[in-house]
C-alpha positions in Angstrom: -5.2 -10.9 12.3 -6.1 -8.6 9.5 -8.2 -6.4 11.8 -5.2 -6.1 14.2 -2.9 -5.2 11.3 -5.4 -2.5 10.1 -5.6 -1.0 13.6 -1.8 -0.8 13.8 -1.6 0.8 10.3 -4.2 3.4 11.3 -2.2 4.2 14.5 1.0 4.6 12.6 -0.6 6.8 10.0 -2.1 8.9 12.8 -5.7 8.4 11.4 -8.5 8.0 13.9 -10.6 4.8 13.3 -13.8 6.9 13.2 -14.3 10.5 12.2 -15.8 13.0 14.6 -19.5 13.9 13.8 -20.0 17.4 12.3 -22.0 20.2 13.8 -25.5 19.1 14.9 -27.6 17.6 17.7 -26.1 14.5 19.2 -29.3 12.5 18.7 -29.5 13.3 15.0 -26.2 11.7 14.0 -26.7 9.0 11.2 -23.7 7.1 9.9 -23.6 5.3 6.5 -21.0 3.0 4.9 -20.2 1.8 1.4 -22.0 -1.3 0.2 -20.5 -4.8 0.7 -20.5 -5.4 -3.1 -18.2 -2.4 -3.5 -15.6 -4.3 -1.4 -16.0 -7.4 -3.7 -15.5 -5.2 -6.8 -12.3 -3.7 -5.2 -11.2 -7.2 -4.3 -11.8 -8.4 -7.9 -9.8 -5.5 -9.2 -7.0 -6.4 -6.8 -7.0 -10.0 -8.0 -6.9 -8.9 -11.7 -3.8 -6.8 -10.8 -2.1 -9.7 -9.2 -2.8 -12.0 -12.2 -1.3 -9.3 -14.5 1.8 -9.2 -12.3 2.2 -13.0 -12.4 1.9 -12.9 -16.2 4.6 -10.2 -16.3 6.9 -12.3 -14.1 6.4 -15.4 -16.1 7.2 -13.5 -19.3 10.3 -11.9 -17.8 11.5 -15.3 -16.5 11.0 -16.9 -19.9 12.8 -14.0 -21.6 15.9 -14.3 -19.4 15.9 -18.1 -19.7 15.7 -17.8 -23.5 18.5 -15.2 -23.5 20.7 -17.5 -21.4 20.0 -20.4 -23.8 20.8 -18.2 -26.8 24.1 -17.2 -25.3 25.1 -20.8 -24.5 24.1 -21.9 -28.0 25.9 -19.2 -29.9 29.0 -19.1 -27.7 29.1 -22.2 -25.4 31.3 -21.8 -22.4 34.6 -23.6 -22.6 35.1 -26.6 -20.3 37.4 -26.1 -17.4 39.4 -29.4 -17.9 39.7 -31.2 -21.2 38.6 -34.8 -21.1 41.6 -37.2 -21.6 41.1 -40.0 -24.1 40.6 -43.4 -22.5 43.3 -46.0 -23.2 42.3 -48.8 -25.6 43.2 -52.4 -24.8 44.4 -54.7 -27.5 42.1 -57.6 -28.1 42.7 -60.7 -30.1 40.4 -61.5 -33.1 38.9 -64.4 -31.3 38.0 -62.3 -28.3 36.6 -59.6 -30.5 34.4 -62.0 -32.4 33.1 -63.5 -29.1 32.4 -60.1 -27.7 30.5 -59.1 -30.7 28.4 -62.3 -30.6 27.7 -61.7 -26.9 26.7 -58.1 -27.4 24.4 -59.1 -30.3 22.8 -61.9 -28.2 22.5 -59.6 -25.1 20.9 -56.8 -27.1 17.1 -57.0 -26.6 14.7 -56.7 -29.5 13.3 -53.2 -29.7 9.6 -53.1 -30.2 8.0 -50.5 -32.4 6.5 -47.8 -30.4 3.0 -46.8 -31.2 2.6 -43.7 -33.3 1.4 -40.7 -31.4 -2.2 -39.6 -31.8 -3.0 -36.7 -34.2 -4.1 -34.5 -31.3 -0.9 -35.1 -29.3 1.3 -34.7 -32.3 -0.4 -31.4 -33.2 0.0 -30.1 -29.7 3.7 -31.1 -29.7 4.2 -29.5 -33.1 2.6 -26.3 -31.8 4.7 -26.3 -28.7 7.9 -26.9 -30.8 7.0 -24.2 -33.2 6.5 -21.8 -30.3 9.8 -22.8 -28.7 11.6 -22.4 -32.0 10.1 -19.0 -32.6 11.2 -17.9 -29.1 14.7 -19.3 -29.7 14.9 -17.4 -33.0 14.0 -14.1 -31.3 16.5 -14.6 -28.5 19.2 -15.8 -30.8 18.7 -12.7 -33.0 19.0 -10.5 -30.0 22.1 -12.2 -28.7 23.7 -12.4 -32.1 23.9 -8.6 -32.1 26.3 -8.6 -29.2 29.9 -8.3 -30.4 32.2 -11.2 -29.7 34.4 -9.2 -27.4 31.4 -8.4 -25.2 30.0 -11.9 -25.0 32.1 -12.8 -22.0 31.1 -9.7 -20.2 27.5 -10.4 -21.0 27.6 -14.0 -19.8 29.6 -13.2 -16.6 27.9 -10.0 -15.5 24.7 -9.1 -17.4 23.0 -12.5 -17.2 23.7 -13.0 -13.4 22.4 -9.4 -12.8 19.2 -10.2 -14.7 18.7 -13.4 -12.7 19.2 -11.5 -9.5 16.6 -8.9 -10.6 14.1 -11.8 -11.3 14.7 -13.2 -7.9 14.0 -9.9 -6.1 11.0 -9.3 -8.3 9.4 -12.6 -7.4 10.3 -12.2 -3.7 8.8 -8.7 -3.6 5.6 -9.8 -5.3 5.1 -12.7 -2.8 5.9 -10.5 0.2 3.6 -7.7 -0.9 0.5 -9.9 -1.4 -0.8 -9.7 2.3 0.0 -6.0 2.5 -1.9 -5.0 -0.7 -4.8 -7.2 0.4 -5.0 -5.5 3.8 -4.8 -2.1 2.1 -7.8 -3.0 0.0 -9.8 -4.0 3.0 -8.7 -1.0 5.0 -9.6 1.4 2.2 -13.1 -0.1 2.1 -13.6 0.2 5.8 -12.6 3.9 5.8 -15.6 5.1 3.8 -17.6 7.1 6.3 -20.7 9.2 5.6 -22.2 11.1 8.6 -25.4 13.2 8.5 -26.7 15.4 11.3 -29.6 17.8 11.4 -27.3 20.8 10.4 -24.5 19.4 8.2 -22.8 16.3 6.8 -19.3 14.9 6.7 -17.6 12.6 4.1 -14.3 10.8 4.9 -12.5 8.4 2.5 -9.0 7.1 1.9 -6.1 5.8 4.0 -2.8 6.8 2.4 -4.4 10.0 1.0 -7.1 11.0 3.5 -9.9 13.1 2.3 -12.5 14.6 4.7 -15.1 17.2 3.7 -17.9 18.9 5.7 -20.9 20.6 4.2 -23.4 22.8 6.0 -27.1 22.6 5.1 -27.0 26.4 4.8 -25.0 26.1 1.5 -26.5 22.9 -0.1 -27.9 23.5 -3.6 -28.6 20.0 -5.0 -29.0 16.4 -3.9 -29.1 13.6 -6.6 -28.7 9.9 -7.0 -26.6 8.4 -9.8 -26.4 4.8 -10.7 -24.4 3.2 -13.6 -25.3 -0.2 -15.2 -22.6 -2.1 -13.1 -23.8 -0.4 -9.9 -27.4 -1.2 -10.8 -26.4 -4.9 -11.2 -24.7 -4.8 -7.8 -27.4 -2.9 -6.0 -25.2 0.2 -5.4 -25.6 3.9 -6.2 -23.9 7.2 -5.6 -25.5 10.1 -3.8 -24.1 13.5 -5.0 -24.5 16.5 -2.8 -23.6 19.9 -4.3 -22.8 22.9 -2.2 -21.9 26.5 -2.9 -18.9 26.1 -0.6 -19.8 28.9 1.8 -20.2 31.7 -0.9 -23.2 33.8 -1.6 -23.4 32.8 -5.3 -23.7 29.5 -7.1 -23.2 28.4 -10.7 -25.2 31.4 -12.0 -22.2 33.7 -11.6 -19.5 31.2 -12.8 -18.5 29.7 -9.5 -18.7 25.8 -9.7 -20.5 24.0 -7.0 -18.5 21.8 -4.6 -19.5 18.1 -4.8 -19.5 15.5 -2.1 -20.2 11.9 -3.0 -21.6 9.1 -0.9 -19.9 6.5 -3.1 -21.4 3.0 -3.8 -23.9 2.9 -1.0 -26.7 0.4 -0.8 -29.4 2.7 0.5 -29.0 5.7 -1.8 -32.7 6.7 -1.8 -32.9 6.6 2.0 -29.8 8.9 2.3 -31.2 11.3 -0.3 -34.6 11.5 1.4 -33.0 12.0 4.8 -30.8 14.8 3.6 -33.8 16.5 1.8 -36.0 16.2 4.9 -33.4 17.6 7.2 -32.5 20.4 4.8 -36.2 21.4 4.6 -36.5 21.4 8.4 -33.3 23.4 8.7 -34.5 26.1 6.4 -38.0 26.2 7.9 -36.5 26.7 11.3 -34.6 29.7 10.1 -31.3 28.4 11.4 -28.2 30.1 10.0 -24.7 28.8 9.4 -22.7 29.5 12.7 -19.6 30.0 10.7 -21.0 32.8 8.5 -21.3 36.4 9.5 -24.3 38.5 8.4 -23.9 40.2 5.0 -23.0 43.9 4.9 -25.8 44.7 2.4 -28.5 43.2 4.7 -29.5 45.3 7.7 -29.0 43.5 11.0 -32.7 43.7 11.8 -33.8 42.2 8.5 -31.2 39.4 8.9 -32.9 38.5 12.2 -36.4 38.5 10.6 -37.5 42.1 11.7 -39.6 44.1 9.2 -38.4 47.4 7.8 -41.3 49.4 9.3 -40.5 48.1 12.8 -36.8 48.9 12.4 -37.6 52.4 11.2 -39.9 53.0 14.2 -37.2 51.8 16.6 -34.7 54.2 15.0 -37.1 57.1 15.4 -37.7 56.2 19.1 -33.9 56.1 19.5 -33.5 59.6 18.0 -36.2 61.1 20.2 -34.7 59.5 23.3 -31.3 61.0 22.4 -32.8 64.4 21.8 -34.7 64.4 25.1 -31.6 63.3 27.0 -29.6 66.1 25.5 -32.3 68.7 26.3 -32.6 67.7 30.0 -28.9 67.3 30.6 -27.6 70.0 33.0 -25.3 72.6 31.6 -21.6 71.8 32.1 
């Protein structure tokens, strides 16, 4: 059911379940995902957030209940109908004496109740002291309300607060399955794809982030691992790129960073990227999206020496001169 809901959410968000591989040979595509322990960490963080929300709801409910109790204690509501006194029947002295004797004879003997244990009495005293402190706080707050506003407070403010509490609790209960599904979907949308010429990183659901780096611009590949990640068997692979420019950090341009976040096989990913980067540079492949630089001659950009290029230019000049000399006069 969760998988079906995630597929529906991706379709509504217009996000493809899997990203397209970047530029590279089809057989060289390698896909990596975040570690399973990363999902458990996210789930633990989600649970801690829900516990905090429950504590906040309990505190707010107790606050409103204490405020209502303070209002009723300071200014109790008037009864709708006054109770009429019950008529008394005249009784003779003989009947009264007989009735008293009967009541005395019918009254059972009350046995002495055992005294509470010290632990229970201490717990009750602590609970009573806490309740009394809470009542004092709410009573002090309610006592600041002027008498003419007490009726408005009881008839409008208190029901409004109770309505807010109801909606807060209902919203919390209804949002539980959606927030859990969002945590699971966010974990499943960590995609790291490596080919023989580039790599692609895609993360996020609500805020989708997808970056592609060509091996022609890669500057650094490193593995970072914190103490918590070391305990969980996870690590980050950070890939730094010059972002398509001809200069790096030496001239003040910060390198762009792509992160393979919380993967279980960080060293394997690092070695794979370094091996393919070495093969890419040894093959002399260029970035297909980059044009040759204006300062570099076209022949040198293609691996031709300067002497060969100058000889070719000399042959071209002689050929043009010979063609001009042998051309018929116009």
